[in-house]
C-alpha positions, -999 to +999 in steps of 0.1 A: -598-664-111-562-674-110-549-701-086-521-725-081-543-751-065-578-762-075-587-771-040-580-735-028-604-723-055-630-748-044-627-738-008-629-701-016-660-707-037-676-726-008-668-698+017-678-670-007-712-687-014-720-696+022-709-665+040-708-637+014-735-646-011-708-647-038-701-610-034-663-614-029-646-610-063-609-618-063-583-619-090-566-649-074-560-672-045-526-689-040-503-709-017-472-688-012-437-693+003-429-656+001-405-653+030-406-615+028-443-615+036-440-639+065-408-627+081-418-590+085-436-598+117-428-611+152-453-638+147-462-663+119-486-649+093-508-677+079-525-657+052-531-622+038-554-602+016-538-578-009-560-548-015-540-536-045-541-571-062-574-582-048-560-616-040-555-640-011-521-657-003-520-686+021-488-697+038-478-730+021-464-743+055-500-751+062-499-775+033-468-792+048-485-794+082-516-810+066-540-783+078-576-795+079-599-779+053-618-761+081-586-742+089-580-732+053-616-722+050-613-701+082-583-683+068-601-677+035-631-664+055-608-641+076-592-626+044-626-622+027-637-602+057-609-577+049-622-575+014-659-573+024-655-548+053-629-528+033-602-523+059-570-539+072-573-534+109-589-560+132-614-538+148-641-548+173-666-552+144-641-573+125-635-596+154-673-600+160-678-609+123-649-633+124-666-653+151-695-661+128-673-686+110-687-720+119-654-735+131-638-703+145-626-717+178-616-750+165-595-735+136-578-710+160-570-737+184-555-758+156-533-729+145-522-720+180-510-756+186-486-755+156-449-752+165 
């Protein structure tokens, strides 16, 4: 798998093994500064899963803000749910599954408290 950071790959492998029994197969996981991706919304997008590329991109601002590993793992978990469940929308089922992440509340609180 392609990456621009070995730590991202390590965190992905940890999440994939623990939560998905290594069933998530990606082509890549990257930090990105793609302003087009993150400026098309009325809110800050921390990560996305691209169905056509089968890859995860994580906003590199989190690197600058020194996000804890549990936050990055949460974002990876969230994007892997899109892959695993096979859809983009955050349905009721998606939100229920999302709460199975060990540090769900803690990670969301950390992200909400960013400027």
